[in-house]
C-alpha positions as a printed Julia matrix, in Angstrom:
64×3 Matrix{Float64}:
 -137.25  -92.7   148.36
 -133.61  -92.26  147.01
 -132.19  -89.5   145.83
 -129.84  -89.94  142.4
 -127.28  -87.66  141.76
 -124.53  -87.73  138.92
 -120.95  -88.35  139.92
 -119.1   -84.88  139.59
 -116.14  -86.73  137.62
 -117.75  -89.39  135.6
 -121.66  -88.52  135.47
 -122.5   -92.1   136.67
 -125.36  -91.97  138.51
 -125.25  -92.2   142.31
 -127.7   -92.96  144.9
 -127.11  -89.99  147.71
 -127.69  -92.67  150.6
 -125.54  -92.57  154.05
 -124.05  -95.87  153.09
 -122.23  -94.13  150.23
 -119.13  -93.05  151.5
 -118.14  -91.21  148.68
 -120.91  -89.59  148.03
 -121.26  -87.53  145.36
 -118.86  -89.32  143.88
 -119.2   -92.81  142.6
 -116.41  -94.6   144.34
 -113.18  -93.77  145.61
 -111.01  -93.27  142.47
 -113.74  -90.42  141.12
 -112.95  -88.56  144.63
 -109.33  -88.89  144.38
 -109.03  -87.41  141.23
 -111.02  -84.87  142.18
 -108.99  -84.2   145.03
 -105.68  -84.34  143.16
 -107.28  -81.77  140.66
 -108.23  -79.31  143.67
 -104.27  -80.08  144.67
 -102.97  -79.25  141.03
 -104.79  -75.7   141.26
 -107.06  -76.89  138.45
 -110.18  -76.32  140.02
 -110.51  -72.52  141.92
 -113.1   -70.64  143.98
 -114.26  -67.84  142.32
 -113.63  -64.35  144.31
 -110.68  -62.17  145.13
 -108.7   -63.94  147.42
 -108.2   -62.2   150.96
 -104.28  -62.55  151.0
 -102.12  -62.43  148.34
  -99.76  -65.44  149.58
 -100.59  -67.17  152.1
  -96.8   -67.29  153.09
  -96.3   -63.86  152.56
  -94.59  -61.94  155.07
  -97.21  -59.17  155.66
  -99.63  -62.08  157.16
  -96.43  -63.58  158.98
  -96.28  -60.2   160.99
 -100.25  -59.84  161.51
 -100.43  -63.98  163.14
  -97.65  -62.57  165.61
């Protein structure tokens, strides 16, 4: 039995199976749209960040 989920981008039904290399997306286009949204910081994970700025001087000092 194959499970069907909705593509997070376009809501089209997608079969959840190993042959679907873009799962949970329906196609490469939807996958890339989602990736672009993360890169543009349109999506965020809720919670308090561990560091204020990844490139801050205080962080760099702790890594040396």
